[in-house]
N, C-alpha and C positions, 0 to 999 in steps of 0.2 A: 787184375790190373784193369783200369778203365780202357775202353776201346778208343782209338784215335777216330776223330771225325774230320772228314776232308770236305771242303766247299766244292760244290759241282761247278765246273766251268763251262760258261755258256759258249755255244757254237759261234763261229764267224759270223754266220748269217743273222744271228740274233743281235739286236741292237740293245737289249736289256743290259743294265749295268750289272756288275758283279754283287751278288746279295750275300751278306754274312749269314752263316747257318743260324736257324732259329735257336734261341737260348731255351733250354729245356725248362718249362714252367713247372713249379712245386705243385704237386697234387693237392687240390682242395680237400678240406676235412670231409665233405660230404662224399667225395669219390673214394676217399680211404676207407670210410666207414662201412660196415657190413649193411647189405641192402635189407637184411631182415633181422628181427629178433626171433632166434629160434629156441624154442623150449622143447626138450626131450624128457619124456617119461614123468610128467607131472602127476603126482598121487595125492595131493593134499586134499583133506576131507573127503569128498565124493568123487573126485576126478579119477577116471579109470585109465591110468598110464598114458595121459594125453601128450601127443608131440604135435607141434603146430609152429608154422612160420607166420610171423606177423610182419607186413611190410613197415619200414621205418619212413619217417617223413610223411606220414598220411594220418587222416582222421579215421580211426578204426573203431567201429562199435561192436561190443560184445553184447549179444542178446541172447534170449531163451527163456522158458519158463522160469518162475520164481523158485529158487532152491536148486537150480540145475547145476550151478557150480561156476556162474561168471565170476563172483567176488573171489571165490577159491582160487581161480586162475590169475585174475588180474591183481588182486591185493595180496592173498596169502601166498602166492608163489612168485609172480614177477615183482611186484613192489618189494616184498619181504627180502627177496634176494638182492634187488638193488640196495636196499637200505643196509643189509648185512655187509655187502662188498664195501659200502662207504665206511661203515664201522671198522672193517678190517684194516682200513688205511691208517687208523691211529695206532699209537703205541700200545703195548700190552698194559703198560701202567695206566694210560688213559682210560683204556677199555674196562679196567677193573672198577672205575668210578661210574661208568655209564651203565654197566649190566650188558652182558651179551645179547645177542638175538639168535633165535633159533634158525638152523639152516632149514628151508622149506623141503618137503619131501619131493624132490626133483632130481633126475639124473644130471642133467646140465642145462644151462641156459646161456646162449652166445648172442653176441651183438647187443648186449644191454648198455644203455646210456645211463646217466645220472637220473634219478626217479624223483618226482614230486608227486605227492597224491593230494587230491581235494576231496575228502570223504564227506559222507552225510554227517552232519553235526547239528544238534539243536543250537540255536544262537546262545551266546553267553548271557547269563543272567546278572552279570555284574554291572551295578549301576554306574561305575567308573568307565566303562567301556563305550566308546562313541564310535560313529562312522569315521570321524577324523582320525582316532587313535588306531582303529584297525587297518585303514587304508595307508597309514603313515603320512597323510597329507598334512595333518595337524603338526606332526613332528617336524617337517620341513618349515611350516609356518613360524613355529616356535624359534627355530634357528633364525629364520628371516627377521623376525621381530627383534631378537637378541642382539643381532648385529647391525641392523640398519634403521630401526624405529627411532623416532624423536621423542623425548620425554616431556610431558607437560604437568604442571602442578594441579594436584586434585582440589586445592583451595582456591587459587585464583585463574587457573585455566593458562596462566603464562607459561612461555617456553622455559624449560629448565636449562641452566648453563652450568659448565664445569669451568674451573679457572686454574691455571698454573700458579704457583707462588709468584712468579715475576708479574703476572697479569693482576693478581690482587695488590701487589705493592704499587704498581702504576696507577690502578683505579683509585686507591686511597689517596696518593700524592695529588690526583687531578681533582677528584670531587670532594676531598676534605682538606684542601690546601689551607695552611695557617690556622687550622682549628685544633683545639685541645681534644685529645681523643684518649678513650679508655680501650685498650686491646684485651678482649676476654676470650677464654677458651671454655666452651660449654662442656660440663661434665655429667650433669643430670638434667633430663628434659622431660617434664610432665610426670614425674613419679612420687609416690608416697614413700616416707621412711624418715627416721631422725638423723641419719647420715652423720653420727659422732666420729665413726672411724674415718669417714672421708676427709673431714675437716683436719683430723691429726695427720692424715697422709699428705694433704696440701701443705700443712704447716712444715712438715719435715722435709718437703721438695724446697723450701726456702721462700714460699709466697706469704704474704701477711694480710692480704686482703682478698674478699670474695664477693660476688654479687648474688644475692639470695632474692628471688621474686622481685627483681627490679631494684633492690636496695643495696648500695654499697656498705659492707660490713667489715670491721678488722676481725681476724681471727683470734678467738680467745680461748684459754683452756677450757676443756670439757663443753666445748660449743656443741650445740644441736638444735634441730628445728622441729616443729610439730609433726608427730609421727603419722598422723592420720590425714594430713592435708597433702595436697599435690604440690610439688615444688620444681622451680627451674634454678639449677646452681651453675655459676661460672666462676672460674679462677680468674682474678685480676693479673694479666701477665705484665702489663706496663701501662704507664700513662705518659703521654708524650704529645708533641705539638708536630703536626704533619708538614714539615719542610724538607725541601730537596737536600738541605745540608744534613738533615738527620735520617737520611735514607738507610744508611748501614744500620743504625739502631732499629729502625722500623723493620727492616728486613729480618734481623734477628728475632724481633718480637712476634712477627707473622709466622715465622717458621715454628717458633717455640709454641705459639698458641695452636697452630695446626697439629703439632705433635700430641699435646695434651688434650686437645679437642677431637682427636681421632679423625683429622680430615677436615673439621668445620671450625669456624672461628666467628667471633662478632667484633664489631667496632662500635663503640658508644660515643656519640657527639656529646660532650660534656655541657655545652651551651644549650642545645635544643633538646637533649634527653632522647634523641631517636637513635635506634640501632640499625645496624645493616649486617646481614649474613654474608660469609664467604665460605666456599667449599671446594676442595679438590674434586669432589664427586658431582653428580647431577643435583642441582639445588635450585630452589625458587628464591630469588635475591630478596623478594618482599617478605615472605613469611618465614624463611629458614628451613622449609621442609626439604629434606634431602632423601633421594632414593639410592639404593645400592646399584652398582653396575649391573645392567641386565646380563643374565645368562639364560639359556634355553628353559632351564627349570623354574625361572621367574614367571613364565607363561604356562607352566604346567599345573592343572587342577589336581593331579595326584601327587604333588610334591608339596611339603609344607612351605616351601619358599614362594609358591604361587598361588596356593589353594586359598580361598575365601575363608577366613577363620570362623565365620558365623556358621556356614553350612559344610565346613570341610571339603569343599570342592565338589559338592553334590548338586548344587544349583537350586536345592530345595530343603526346607526344614519342615521337621514334624511339629506341628502346632496343636495344643489342646485347645479345642474351640468350645464355646459355651453350647452350640449346637449338639456336639458330640457328648458333652456331659449332661445336658438336659434334652434328650431327643423328642420327649413328649411333655410339653408344659402344661397339658390338661391334668397330669397326675400330681398328687401331693408327694412330699418327701416320704412320709411313711409308706406310700404305695409304690416306691421305687422311682420317684421322678428324677432323682439324681442317680444316673446309671452306675457309676463306678460304687456307690454305697449299696445298691440294691434296696429290698424292702426293710422295714423297720427291724432292728434288733436291739436288744438291751447292752448297748456298747457305748463308751465314752463319747464319741464323736456325735452321736445322735442326742445326747444329753446337752452338749455344747450347743448344737444347732437349736434344740428346743428352748435354751436359756435366752439366745439371741432373738428368736422369733417372739418369745413372751414379751420381751422388752418391747417390741414393735406391735404388740397386740395381734399376734398371729400365732399359728400352732403348726405342728408337723403335719396335720391332716388338711391344711389349707393347700388348694391347688396352686402350683408354681406360677400359673398366669394370672392369679389373684393378687400376688404379693408385688409391693411396690418395687420400681426398678432400683432405688438405692439400698434396699434391703437384699434383693438378689446379689447386687454388687458385694455386698458385705459377706454374704455366704460364700461367693465363688472366690473372691480376692482377699478375704480376711478382715479382722478389725484388731485395733490396738487397744490395750487397756486405757480406760478412760481416766485422765488425771484427776486426782482428788476425790474419785469415788471410793466409798467405804466398802470393803470387801463384805462386811457384815449386812449391807443393805441389799434389797432384792435387785436393785437397778444395776448393781455391779457387773461389769462383763470381763471375764479373763481374756488374755490375748488369744486370738483364733487365727490360725495361719491362713485358712481359706482352702477350698477344695482344689482349685487350679494350681496354686503354688505347690500344694503337696504332692499332687500328680506330676508336676514338672520335676520335682526332686527325685521321684521314683524313676524317671526316664533313665537316670545314670546309675541305677541300682546294679549291683553285682549278680542279683539273682536272675536268671533267664525267663523264670515263670513271671516275675513281677514285670520285667520289660515287656514280655508278650502281652500280660494284661493291660498294661498302659497303651500298647499300640492299638487297642480297640478303640481308644478315645481320641486318637490322634488323626490329623488330616495333614497330607503333604501340601506345603504352599510355597510359593516362589519365594527364595531367600531375599528378604528386605535390604540386606547389605549390597550383594552383587547383582541382584534383579535377574537372577537365573544363569548369569554368565560364568559362574563357578570360580572365578579368579578374584584376588584381593584388589583393592582399588588402585594401588600403585601399579599393578600390572595391566590395568585397563586404561591407564593414562600414557602408555607409549603408543604413538600413532604412526602409520604409513599412509600418506595421501589422505589424512584426515580421518581414517578409519582405525579403530583398535581391533586386537585380534579377536575379541568376543563379537564384535560387530560382524566380522568377516565369517565366523563360524556359525552364525544363525542365517547366513543367506543361502538360498537355494543353489545347488551346485551349477545349475544354469547361470544365475546371477553372478556367482563367484567367478565363473569362467569370463564372463562379460568385464567384471571389474579388473581382472588380471590383464585383459587386453589393453595394450598401450600403456601399461603402467610405468614404462621407462620414461615416458613424456612428463609424468606428473611427480617424478623423485629427482633428486639431485644427481649430479655426475658421480660423486662419491658413493651415494647409495647404489647407483647402477653397477659400478665396478664390483662392489661386494656382493650384490644380488644376483648377478648374471646367471650363474650356474643353478642357484636355488629356484629362480622363477622358472627356468627351463623344466626342472624335475617337477615342480607343483603343477605346471600347465599340462605336462604329459600325463600325470596321474589323474587329474580332474577330467582329461580327455577321455581316459579309459572308462571313467564312471558314466560319462555321457554316452560313450559307445555301447554299454550294456544297458542303457535306458534308465539310469537313475538320477536323471537330471532334477528330479522333484525333491530329492533329499537334501538335508544340510549336514555339515560336519558335526555339528552340536548334539544331534540326534542320538539318543541312547540306543544300543545295539538291541536291547531287550524289547523295544517296541517295534523292531523290524519284522516283516512277515518271513516266512522261510524262504520265499523266492528271492526277496531283497537280500537277505544274508548270503545266500548262495552266490548271487552275482557279484557281490561286494569281494567275496574271496576270490572269484575269477579274476575281477578287475585288478586286484592286489597282485595275482600271479602274472597277469598280462603286463602290468607295470614294471615288473622286474626286468622285462626285455632279455630273459636268457635265450640262448640259441643252442641247439643240439641236445635238448632235455627230453625225457620222456614224461608226459604228464598223464596220470591215471586219474580219472574222475567217477565218482560213484553217483550215477543219476543226477547230473546238474539241472535236468529239467524239473525236478520236484519243486512243487510251489509256484510254477511258471504258468503263466496263461499263454495260449498259443502266440498271441502277438508278441510276448517277450521272448518265447521260444525262437522265434526268428531272429531276434538280436543275438541271443545266446549262441545259436549256430554260427552266426557271422563272426562272433568273438572267438569261437574255438577254431574257425578256419583261419582266422588271423594269426592265432598261436601257431597253427600249422605252417602258414605261408612264410613266417619269419624264421622258419628252419627247426621246428620241434615235431616230435612225434606225439600224437594225442590218442590215448585209448579211453573210451567212454564206455561205461557199463550203463545201459540203457534199454527202456522198453518203449520210448516214444517213437511213434510212426515217422514224424518229421526228421527226427534225428537219424534214424536208421536209412531214410531215402536220401539223405544229404552226406551220407558216409562215403569214403573212398573204398572202404573194405569192411565186410561185415563177418563176424564169427558167430554163428548160431549154435549154442551149446543144449544139449538135451539127451534124449528125446523127452524124458519126463523130469521129475524133481526127486531131489534126495538119492536114494539108492537106485532110482530108475533113471538118473541122469548121469552127468560127469563125462559125456563123450561129444566129440564136435559132429554135429549132424549136417551142417552146411557151411561153406566158407566162399568168399568171393565177393564181387561188387554187388550193390543192392539189386541189379537185374538178374545176376546170375542166382541170387538167393530166391528170387521169385520162382525159379523153375525148379528148386530143389524138393519141393513137396513137403517140407517140414512144417511143424505146427505154426511157426512164426510166419512162414511165407503164405500159409493158408488164409491167415488173418490179414496180411498185406495185400494179397491179391483179390481178396473178397470172397473166397471160396467159403470160409467160415466167418461169422459175423454176430455181433451181439443183437439180437432182435429187439425192435420197439413194439410197444402196445399201441394199437390204433385207438383204443378206447382208454382215456384216462380215467383214474379213479375220481369219484365225485367227493371222496372224503366223508366225514361224519357230519359236516355243516359247521362245526365250531372252528374258531381260530383264536391264535394267541397274537394279541397285538402289543407291539412295543412302540411307545410314543416318545418322540423328542429325544433320541439318542445323539450326543454331541461329543462323545469321546474321541481323542485323537484327531482324526481328519473327518470324522462324520459330521455332516451338515444338518442337523436337526432331522435326523432320519425317523420316519415312522414306517415300521415295517410289519406286514400281517402275514403270519405264518398259518396255512390252512392245516387243520389237524386230520389225522387218518390219511395222510399222503406222503409219498417220497418227494421232499423238498430239496433243491439243490440251490446253494448260494454260490454265485460265480462272479467274475470280474478280473480284470488285470491285477497283476502283483501289486500290492500296496494300495488297493482302492478302498480298503475298509472292511473287508469281510470278517478277519479274525477280531478287529475291534467291535464289530457289530456282535458276532455270534459268541466268540471265545471269551471276550473281555466284558461283554454287556449282559447278553442274553442269558449265558450259561451261569455266571455268578448270581443272578437274580434268581434263577430256578434253584440253584444249589443252596442259597440262603433260605429260600422260602420251605424246601423240602427237608434239607438236612442241617439248618442252622449253621452253614458254613461261615468261616470268618472272612474270607476274600470278598472285598467290596468291588461292585460293578463300577464301570464308568459312568459318568453323568448320564442320566435319563430323566424323563419327566414322569411317566406312568406305564403300567403294564396291565392288560386285561386278558382274562381266560385262563388264569392259574388253575381255577377250580375244575377245568375240564381235562386236566391231567394229574396223575397221581405220583409220578417219579421222573427224574431225569438221569440218564447215564451218558457220560461222555467218553470218547475214545480219541485221545489226542496223539501227537507225534513224539512223545517221550518214549525213549527205549525201554524194554523190559530189562531184567536183571543182567549186570555185567559180570557176574562171577561165575565160575564153572559150577557152583553148587545150585545155581538157578536153572530150572528146566521147565517144559511145558506143563508137566504133571504138577510141579510145585506153584508155578505161576497162576495156572487156571484154578487152583484150589482142589483139584481132583485127587491129588496125593493124599490130602487129609482123609477124604471118603475111603480111599483104598487102604490106607493105614487102619482106619476104624473097621473095615471089613476084615482084614487079617487079625485084628485083636479080637474079633467076635468069634472066631473059628474055635471049635472044641479043643484043639491041640494047644492053641494060644492060651485058652481059659485055663486048662490044666496047669500049664507052666506059669500062669499068672502075669502073662505079657499083656501090657496096656499098648495104646496106639504109639506112645513114645519109643517103644522098643523097635518099631519098624521105620524110625527116622535115621537117616544117615548123618543129620547135623547135631544130635545130642548123644551123649555117653549112654550105654546100655546095650543096645543091640548092633551098633555099628563096629566095624573093624578099627581097633584102637591104633594099629601100626600106621595106616593111612588117615585116620580120624575120618573115615567114611568117604574120602575122596576117590577111591579107587586106584589112585595113582600116587607114586612117591616122587619127590622132586630131589634129585641128585645135584648139589651145588658143585659147579666145576669152576676153579679159579681161573680167571682171564677168559673163559669160554661160557657160552650160554648154558643155562641149567638144563639138565636132561630129565625128561619125564618118563619113568618107567612103571609098568603095572606092579601094584603092591604085591610083595613075595608072600604075604600072609593070606590075603583073601583072593589073590589073582585077579584084582580088579573087579570083585564082586560086591565091595563096599560094606558087607555085613559079615558078623561072625557065624561060625557054623551053626550055633544053637538056634540063631534067628532064621537062617535059611532052611531049617528043618521044618518050619510052619509052611504048609503048602495049600494053595486054593486051587482046585481043579488040577491038581498036579504040578502047579508052577509057584516058585518061591517069589518073595518080593523083588529080588533082582531080576528074575526072569519077566516079570510084569514091566520093570523099568526099561528093559532091553526090547519090549514089545512095540511093534509100529501101532499107530493109531487106528489103522485099518483093521488090524488082528485084534486090537483091543475093544473095538465095537462088538464083535463077534463073541469075544471071551467074557464080557460084562453084560451080555444082552439080557440077563435076568436081574440086574442091579441098577434099578432106574436112576437112582441119584448120581451115580457114577457115569451111566450111559448118557445121560443128557449132556453132560460137559464134553464128554469125548466125542458124541455124535456131532457136536458144532464144530469141533476141530477138524473133523472128517469133511464136514459140509463146505468148510471155506478153502478146502483143497489141500489140507495138511495131513492126509492119510498116511504119507510115507514117512513122517517124523517118528522117532522113537519117544516114547513118554518121558525117558530119563536123558534126552539129548541135551548136551550143555548149552545154555543160552549164548554163551560166546561164540559158538558154531553156528548160530543161526543167521541167515541173511537178513537185510533190512526188511524185505517183503514178508519173510516168514514171521519175524518178530512182531510186525504190524498185525498179522492176522492172528497170532497167538493171542495178542492184547484183545482184539476184536471178538475173538471166540470166547474169551473170558467174559466180557460184557454180555454178549449174546447169549451165553449159557446161563445167565441169571434168569429167574422166572420172569417172564413179562405178563403184564396185566392186561393188555390190550388197550392201556390208556398211558403207556410209557413213552417219553419223549426221548428218543436217541439223538445225540449230537455226534458226528463222526468228522474229524479234521483229515481231509484227504486220505480217505481209506485205500486209494489206488496206489498209494506210495509203494514202490518197489514191486508192483505187480505187472505180469505179462498179460496179454490179451485175454488167454485162456482163463487166468486167475480172476481178472475182472468179471468175466462171464460167470464164474462160480459165485464171486461176491455179490453181483448183481442179483443172482437168484436168492441168495440168502436174504438180501435186504428186502426184495420183493415180498418173500413169504412173511417177514416180520410185519411189513405194512399191510398185507392181507388179513393179518389177525386183528387190525384197528389201531396198531401203534403208529406214532408219527416219526419218520427217520428224515433228520435234517443233515445234509452233507455240504461241507465246504469243499469245492472240487473244481479242478481245471481239466480233468480228463473228459473229452467229449463222449467217449464210449459210455461213461456213467451218467453224464448231463443228460444225453439224449433219451435215457430211459425214465427220467424224473416225470412225476405228475405236474410239479409246479417249480419254475425257476424265479429266483430274485437276483437279478444282474447288477451290481454295483459298479460305478465309475463316474465318468466315463474314462478318466486316467488315474495314474497312482498318485499318492501324497496329497498336496493341496489341490490337485485337479480331480480328485476323486471324492468319495464320501456321500454320494447321492445314489438313489435307485433310478437306473436308467431304463429298465424293462423289467415286467414281471408278467407271468402267465404260463402256459404250456410251452414246450419246446418249440412247436410249430409256430406259436404266437410270437415268441421272443424272436425267432429267426427273421421274422418279417419287419421288426423294429430297425429304423435306420440309425439309431444312437448306439453309442458303446462299441466295443470290439467284439464281444462274444457273439453277437448276431451274425457277423460275417462269417465266422468259422464254423458256428452251429448250422447255418444254411448250407454250407458246402457239405457238412457231415451228413445232414438229413437228405441230401440229394442221393447219396450213394448207399444210404441205409435201407434195410428191408424191414417190413412190418410182418409180425408174426401172424399167422393164419388165426382168424377169429375162433 
């Protein structure tokens, strides 16, 4: 029973009035919720039975050496359990369609909120994905235009009108008073055909006359029109005089004509011969052009209802140009002047070309630039058979389709190989129909405050925000009433993009042209835009691809997420992020089998005193040393002139050879455009005949000074359990060859294929070389158990009997990289590749570790080791795209040593980088900026780190100067 509450009665001395007891307030959600997320006994991957309390409602950073178990705790334990619990809320029937989720290896987790993860992802390569679609701003704009926009005619520019039947009748009686009229119902508008069946149907309906192409005709039996000409056909519904007395008859005729004309009708003035259109839909009264009622998909370039029919909503068309078909006009046709045909062969097309050329007193061996323009026109676009020409005479020319029309036909071929071949001779050009807006012309003629949706989507976010300011004053009261909520939502989402520093992007921008940092912040802005409260956000290194300037904005955005009532867990190595956290968990002490424990936890200041590896770098006890003497290089340089792709403003960049060169700048300043999309494709085409074309540039000098290019980008290594460091680096091929060369293997007749777990022969066929069996459980997640035949060893007994130094092929796969270096010390081909894995700090990985269990930093370094393991020549040009991704300070130290050794051998290493620890040890810096997008694309500073730090332009100098103040130089 509830206790009785009695009001306290004031004493007589007190003059205070009697106060009613306070009404008990309901507890707020934040008070009821547990103050901590409590994890007990986490053993996922390399975690060693970790139990930890993580405060809620705070910005928490998980840090530690790469591979120590941060992602295993954050994603594979906490996020996986949150996701699994969410799935448990569905019925068993619903779960059977979605597939279950594995229960992470943890005793229990308490205090868990709904979880959202923002993981590392490379940007979408889909050309239909734009900034507008992934932030959902464009979806709200489509709805705004569908409900409030005014339609205008694309023919006359006049405002479209829609009329009710009553308005049409009143208009006719007023403007055509006492005139003889013909009421017509349009059934065919601008289409080819003989229409015999249509005339029969009209006659069956009881009508006797039609108007065909402006001429009134009686319907006759077997009546038809010219099949190959374009026709307009209307049914004559009635002929009458427009008087008020005949209103009833006129009303019936109007309704009848609108029914047969599917909402549109015409009135013909018999005396003047002029016609006027009327419609229940949006219509231009002058020309009769009618639009369908707008719906949100009318403004979608991914829907057939809105996409431009010429470019299918892509905004650009693939054009076969004369330049791509004839790249070098100094060549003759016989020497391959027409690129798609190649050099002369005895085939029909060359005989046809020869005949046409002979007729114009030229031959196949005449250089293309010596041929007259009209003759080239005939070769490229075809000739028709000349009338009256005698086939027996020499001057007769057979019809010839032409090179370009033939290639255009092949673009729609069913064969993938033919389409790929044609792609070499095409260039992307702005669509001539929609001018790059991606929408059909009707959609682009719906306007709000004189702007169509295409014009809004190409505005910078900053301009767009300005345009939406005070929009209510520029639109009607009715539009205001409908648009109020939509405008609120659009402004809010635009505000979040401005908050994370993306004011220079536009909604039209394709996602595949964004830098890594831009796409990461867009995903973050989208999450902030949802305005959820009480959620646990888990993020995987959101600072990747971000300059220090952008990092400050990112930290503010994460703090905003926390302040509105969420918990934020960030897996991060960035110094600024760690220092701005409310709580830090340091996981280690080492990586892989040496990690998986909590080595320190608490506020950033408490971490400082812990003595862990992270704290030593944060406090300056350990540091990455600088070289006081910078390399002089080999004196040569690679010069890229006049690069103008994306936002580059006619950049001429000089890359000194034999040095460690860093390309820096804020996110979106043009680094990837210059290096990844211009320089690398040029080098790749030059050395390896690659097909990918570079962005526009004028010239390149110094190619003869280098002999090959190697690029390590951010794409992930294999995402299947069959991929592992040994297979990815190619060392497993060498190991299999070694085992196949052993005497025991030769006696048994085993080749290298016998030692592969991916092909039949030597592998265990029960588990097909996977080592695990998958047991399907209805309504529950699949269970993975070790294979009962091979006990997880992947191979059959006969294969495992072949041993090298007492170890079978399975023992080698289970060996760590550190042990493998000793084991293969006398096998130089194998040792070289394994040695590099060890040097980049991956000595703790096993050679057969599944690629799916590698962290982002580990995967990046496996890829790096693969490229560095290739023989360098001392003239190799290495391009590394943010090699510090996912790396701890200690790992960056290892990486720095490996890169310095490469450069010491005479190679050139070019890094696109934001991490100051690596930038400061470079010999030469090229800083792009000063801002991102349209405000970038120029070189603002170049020289040694010390020289760049003194420059007053750009944002890198400010942060680099701070870093150099606290950095230490190595003793000479």
